[in-house]
C-alpha positions as CSV (number, residue, x, y, z in Angstrom):
1,M,-9.7,-24.2,-14.0
2,C,-5.9,-24.0,-14.6
3,K,-3.7,-25.4,-11.9
4,Y,0.0,-24.6,-11.4
5,V,2.2,-26.3,-8.8
6,F,5.7,-24.8,-8.0
7,D,8.0,-23.5,-5.3
8,F,10.5,-20.7,-4.9
9,S,13.7,-22.8,-4.5
10,D,15.1,-21.8,-7.8
11,I,14.1,-18.8,-9.9
12,D,15.5,-20.2,-13.1
13,K,13.4,-23.4,-12.7
14,L,10.4,-21.3,-11.8
15,R,10.8,-19.1,-14.9
16,G,11.2,-22.2,-17.1
17,Y,8.1,-23.8,-15.6
18,F,5.7,-21.0,-16.2
19,R,7.2,-20.3,-19.7
20,S,6.6,-24.0,-20.6
21,Q,3.0,-23.7,-19.2
22,L,2.1,-20.3,-20.7
23,N,4.4,-19.2,-23.5
24,P,7.0,-21.8,-24.5
25,N,8.1,-19.8,-27.6
26,S,9.0,-16.7,-25.6
27,S,12.5,-15.7,-24.7
28,S,11.8,-12.3,-23.1
29,D,11.7,-11.4,-19.4
30,R,7.9,-11.2,-19.7
31,I,5.9,-14.4,-20.0
32,Y,2.5,-13.6,-21.5
33,F,-0.6,-15.6,-20.8
34,P,-2.5,-17.3,-23.6
35,P,-5.8,-15.3,-24.2
36,E,-7.9,-18.2,-22.9
37,I,-6.1,-18.0,-19.5
38,G,-5.4,-14.4,-19.0
39,E,-4.5,-10.9,-20.3
40,G,-1.1,-9.8,-19.1
41,Y,2.1,-11.3,-18.0
42,L,4.5,-12.7,-15.3
43,S,8.1,-11.5,-15.0
44,Y,11.0,-13.1,-13.1
45,Y,14.2,-11.2,-12.4
46,K,17.4,-12.0,-10.4
47,I,18.5,-9.1,-8.3
48,S,21.3,-11.3,-7.2
49,P,21.8,-15.1,-7.0
50,E,20.1,-14.9,-3.6
51,V,17.4,-12.3,-4.2
52,F,14.6,-12.7,-6.7
53,L,12.0,-10.2,-8.0
54,L,8.7,-11.5,-9.3
55,V,6.0,-9.4,-11.0
56,N,2.4,-10.4,-11.7
57,N,0.3,-8.1,-13.9
58,Y,-2.7,-9.7,-15.5
59,K,-6.5,-10.2,-15.7
60,A,-7.6,-13.8,-15.3
61,N,-9.9,-15.1,-18.1
62,T,-10.5,-18.3,-16.3
63,D,-10.3,-19.7,-12.8
64,I,-6.7,-20.3,-11.7
65,E,-5.3,-22.2,-8.8
66,Y,-1.7,-21.8,-7.6
67,I,-0.1,-24.2,-5.2
68,R,3.2,-22.9,-3.8
69,R,4.9,-25.9,-2.1
70,P,6.8,-25.3,1.1
71,I,10.6,-25.7,1.0
72,D,13.1,-26.7,3.7
73,E,15.1,-23.5,3.5
74,K,13.9,-20.5,5.6
75,D,13.6,-18.2,2.7
76,I,11.6,-15.0,3.2
77,I,8.9,-14.0,0.8
78,L,7.8,-10.3,0.7
79,H,4.5,-10.0,-1.2
80,F,3.5,-6.5,-2.1
81,R,0.1,-6.3,-3.8
82,K,-2.8,-4.1,-4.8
83,Y,-5.5,-6.7,-5.0
84,A,-7.5,-8.3,-2.2
85,L,-7.2,-11.8,-0.9
86,D,-9.2,-13.5,1.9
87,H,-6.9,-15.7,3.9
88,Q,-7.3,-18.8,6.1
89,I,-4.2,-19.7,8.1
90,E,-3.7,-23.4,8.5
91,E,-0.9,-25.3,10.2
92,D,1.1,-26.2,7.1
93,Q,-0.2,-23.6,4.6
94,I,-2.1,-20.5,3.8
95,I,-5.4,-20.7,1.9
96,S,-5.9,-17.5,-0.1
97,T,-8.9,-16.6,-2.2
98,Y,-9.3,-13.6,-4.5
99,S,-11.7,-11.0,-3.2
100,D,-13.4,-8.1,-5.0
101,S,-13.2,-6.0,-1.8
102,Y,-11.2,-2.7,-2.0
103,T,-7.6,-2.6,-1.0
104,P,-5.2,0.4,-1.2
105,G,-2.3,-2.1,-1.3
106,N,-0.6,-4.1,1.4
107,M,2.3,-6.4,2.1
108,R,2.7,-9.8,3.6
109,C,5.9,-11.2,5.0
110,M,6.0,-15.0,4.7
111,D,8.3,-17.9,5.6
112,A,8.9,-20.1,2.5
113,R,8.7,-23.2,4.8
114,Q,5.0,-22.6,4.9
115,G,3.2,-23.3,1.6
116,E,0.2,-21.5,0.1
117,Q,-2.8,-22.4,-2.0
118,V,-4.2,-19.4,-3.9
119,F,-7.5,-19.3,-5.9
120,I,-7.8,-16.6,-8.5
121,T,-11.3,-16.3,-9.9
122,K,-12.2,-15.5,-13.5
123,G,-12.2,-11.7,-14.1
124,A,-9.8,-11.0,-11.2
125,E,-7.2,-8.4,-11.8
126,V,-3.9,-9.3,-10.2
127,R,-1.2,-6.7,-9.6
128,S,1.6,-7.8,-7.3
129,T,5.4,-7.8,-6.7
130,M,7.1,-10.5,-4.7
131,I,10.7,-10.4,-3.5
132,V,12.2,-13.7,-2.4
133,L,15.2,-13.5,0.0
134,K,17.1,-16.8,0.1
135,S,18.2,-18.0,3.5
136,S,21.9,-17.7,2.3
137,Y,21.2,-14.0,1.8
138,T,19.8,-13.3,5.3
139,K,22.1,-15.7,7.2
140,A,25.0,-13.3,7.2
141,Y,22.9,-10.6,8.8
142,F,21.3,-12.9,11.3
143,M,24.7,-14.4,12.4
144,K,25.9,-10.9,13.2
145,S,22.8,-9.9,15.0
146,N,20.5,-12.3,16.8
147,D,18.3,-9.2,17.5
148,M,17.8,-8.8,13.7
149,A,16.8,-12.4,13.3
150,E,14.3,-12.1,16.2
151,K,12.8,-8.9,14.7
152,V,12.3,-10.5,11.3
153,D,10.7,-13.6,12.9
154,K,8.4,-11.4,14.9
155,Y,7.6,-9.3,11.8
156,I,6.6,-12.5,9.9
157,R,4.3,-13.6,12.8
158,Y,2.6,-10.2,13.0
159,S,2.3,-10.1,9.2
160,H,0.3,-13.3,9.4
161,Q,-1.8,-12.3,12.4
162,H,-2.7,-9.0,10.8
163,I,-2.6,-10.1,7.2
164,H,-5.3,-7.6,6.1
165,K,-4.0,-4.6,8.0
166,F,-0.4,-3.8,6.8
167,Y,-0.6,-1.2,4.1
168,L,2.0,0.1,1.6
169,S,3.7,3.3,2.6
170,Y,3.8,6.3,0.1
171,K,7.3,5.3,-1.1
172,Q,6.4,1.6,-1.4
173,S,3.3,2.4,-3.3
174,N,5.2,4.5,-5.8
175,L,7.9,1.9,-6.3
176,F,5.2,-0.8,-6.6
177,D,3.5,1.2,-9.4
178,Q,6.8,1.8,-11.2
179,I,7.5,-2.0,-11.2
180,V,4.1,-3.4,-11.9
181,Q,2.7,-0.6,-14.2
182,P,5.7,1.2,-15.5
183,D,5.6,4.3,-17.7
184,L,5.7,2.9,-21.2
185,D,7.3,6.1,-22.5
186,R,10.5,5.3,-20.5
187,I,13.1,2.8,-21.6
188,E,12.3,-0.5,-19.8
189,N,15.1,-2.9,-19.2
190,Y,16.6,-5.3,-16.7
191,L,18.3,-2.6,-14.6
192,Y,15.0,-0.5,-14.4
193,Y,13.3,-3.3,-12.5
194,I,16.3,-4.3,-10.5
195,A,16.9,-0.8,-9.3
196,R,13.3,-0.4,-8.1
197,G,13.3,-3.9,-6.6
198,I,16.3,-3.0,-4.5
199,R,14.7,0.2,-3.3
200,L,11.5,-1.6,-2.4
201,L,13.6,-4.2,-0.5
202,E,15.3,-1.3,1.4
203,T,11.9,-0.1,2.6
204,F,11.3,-3.5,4.2
205,W,14.6,-3.6,6.1
206,K,14.0,0.0,7.4
207,D,10.4,-1.0,8.5
208,V,11.8,-4.0,10.4
209,L,14.3,-1.9,12.2
210,R,11.9,0.9,13.2
211,W,8.3,-0.3,13.4
212,E,8.5,-1.3,17.1
213,T,10.0,2.0,18.2
214,E,8.5,4.6,15.9
215,S,5.3,3.3,14.2
216,N,3.7,-0.1,14.2
217,P,2.1,-0.7,10.8
218,F,0.0,-3.5,12.2
219,N,-1.9,-1.1,14.5
220,V,-3.1,1.0,11.6
221,N,-6.9,1.1,11.1
222,S,-7.1,-0.5,7.6
223,A,-10.6,0.8,7.0
224,Q,-9.4,4.4,7.5
225,V,-6.5,3.8,5.2
226,G,-9.0,2.6,2.6
227,N,-11.1,5.7,3.1
228,I,-8.0,7.9,2.6
229,Y,-7.3,6.3,-0.8
230,K,-11.0,6.6,-1.8
231,V,-10.7,10.3,-1.1
232,S,-7.5,10.7,-3.0
233,N,-9.1,8.8,-5.9
234,Y,-12.1,11.2,-5.7
235,L,-9.7,14.2,-5.9
236,K,-8.0,12.7,-9.0
237,E,-11.3,12.2,-10.7
238,N,-12.5,15.7,-10.0
239,L,-9.5,17.9,-11.0
240,H,-11.8,20.1,-13.0
241,E,-13.7,21.1,-9.9
242,P,-12.5,23.6,-7.2
243,F,-10.8,22.0,-4.2
244,V,-13.6,21.1,-1.7
245,G,-11.7,21.7,1.5
246,V,-10.2,19.4,4.2
247,D,-13.4,19.5,6.3
248,Q,-15.5,18.0,3.6
249,L,-12.9,15.5,2.6
250,A,-12.6,14.4,6.2
251,T,-16.4,13.9,6.3
252,M,-16.2,11.8,3.2
253,A,-13.5,9.6,4.9
254,H,-15.7,9.4,8.1
255,M,-12.8,10.7,10.1
256,S,-12.0,13.7,12.3
257,R,-10.3,16.6,10.5
258,T,-7.0,16.2,12.4
259,N,-6.9,12.4,12.0
260,F,-7.7,12.6,8.3
261,F,-5.2,15.4,7.6
262,N,-2.3,13.6,9.5
263,M,-3.0,10.2,7.9
264,F,-3.4,11.6,4.4
265,K,-0.1,13.3,4.7
266,E,1.6,10.2,6.1
267,I,0.2,8.0,3.2
268,H,0.8,10.5,0.3
269,D,3.7,12.5,1.7
270,Q,1.8,15.8,1.0
271,T,-1.3,17.6,2.3
272,P,-4.7,17.1,0.5
273,L,-4.4,20.5,-1.2
274,E,-0.8,19.8,-2.3
275,F,-1.9,16.4,-3.6
276,F,-4.8,18.0,-5.5
277,N,-2.7,20.8,-7.1
278,N,0.1,18.4,-8.0
279,K,-2.4,16.0,-9.8
280,K,-3.8,19.0,-11.7
281,L,-0.4,20.0,-12.8
282,E,0.5,16.4,-13.9
283,S,-2.7,16.2,-15.8
284,S,-2.0,19.6,-17.5
285,Y,1.4,18.3,-18.5
286,N,-0.1,15.3,-20.2
287,M,-2.7,17.4,-21.9
288,I,-0.2,19.9,-23.3
289,F,2.7,17.7,-24.2
290,G,0.8,14.4,-24.7
291,E,-2.4,15.5,-26.3
292,G,-1.2,18.8,-27.9
293,L,-3.9,20.9,-26.2
294,S,-3.4,24.7,-25.9
295,I,-2.9,26.4,-22.5
296,K,-6.3,27.9,-22.8
297,E,-7.9,24.6,-23.4
298,V,-6.1,23.1,-20.4
299,M,-7.0,26.0,-18.2
300,D,-10.6,25.7,-19.1
301,A,-10.6,21.9,-18.6
302,L,-8.9,22.0,-15.2
303,N,-10.6,25.2,-13.9
304,Y,-7.5,27.4,-13.8
305,S,-8.4,31.1,-13.8
306,N,-5.0,32.9,-13.8
307,S,-2.6,32.1,-16.6
308,S,0.4,33.7,-14.9
309,K,0.0,31.7,-11.7
310,F,-0.6,28.5,-13.8
311,K,2.6,29.0,-15.8
312,K,4.6,29.7,-12.7
313,A,3.3,26.6,-10.8
314,F,3.9,24.6,-14.0
315,F,7.5,25.8,-14.2
316,N,8.1,25.2,-10.5
317,K,7.1,21.6,-10.8
318,F,8.5,20.6,-14.1
319,D,11.3,23.1,-14.6
320,I,9.9,24.0,-18.0
321,Y,7.2,26.4,-19.2
322,P,4.1,25.2,-21.1
323,D,5.4,27.0,-24.2
324,I,2.5,26.2,-26.6
325,N,0.7,29.2,-27.9
326,I,-2.7,30.0,-26.5
């Protein structure tokens, strides 16, 4: 087992520590694991001197133990992730162990004065983004508004009490994917991650301000959220088949039609049919411009029957016609 002991008091020291442990010859933003430890990388960015963005994207090739030591400052840690952990809350720290159970993605809000011990087992795939807000960053807001400070404190308490329930919104999930698994065809640089990190941080502040009055994320049925994502994954894997209908999808999710439809739209920001059609068009785009397939081959593969309707829908989505000859 590999063991790492650190804290979040200084992002430069943290970056230097993991670089010395994993890839001392590297000078890039990404710190790659040696093959015997893992496949993938860690990244550390400064959004500002008081706001840090951390990215984990790797598969563990051995058992790993992380010990994050508590610090005296009341820094806030936002942990967005799409892998599962089983947690035990103790008085002075959180004990977290990797789990192979399904998760659609969730977020924890933690106080850096509480430490954490994390066990990552061999074979685990870790995808997460952490945003650390230094107390010097939040202090200005809290001094202006005691109500905001109380809201954040309550948010942290609820996040721990419902540590398995809070799920990523549609916008958070998209930003998470862009940060952790970016499109390699795009230019990746410091500003790319900083911009998305700031937008992800904005979603947190908006949630803090609205969750008590509009929607409480901690009251969401996490099992149903998981079932929604299983259904959306089913749709993505069966783009070549006709759309099966909302009733059948709701049955697959073990939910009523109305509850399924409303929750699906809340999570994906589109109806099941819109989601299915958009994924088909995205797949057709990749097949035409990425793989060089003809329109006929794409229509056959994705079960399109009307070329005129297909071309029109393609143009409406991408503002370009699939101009490869049949």
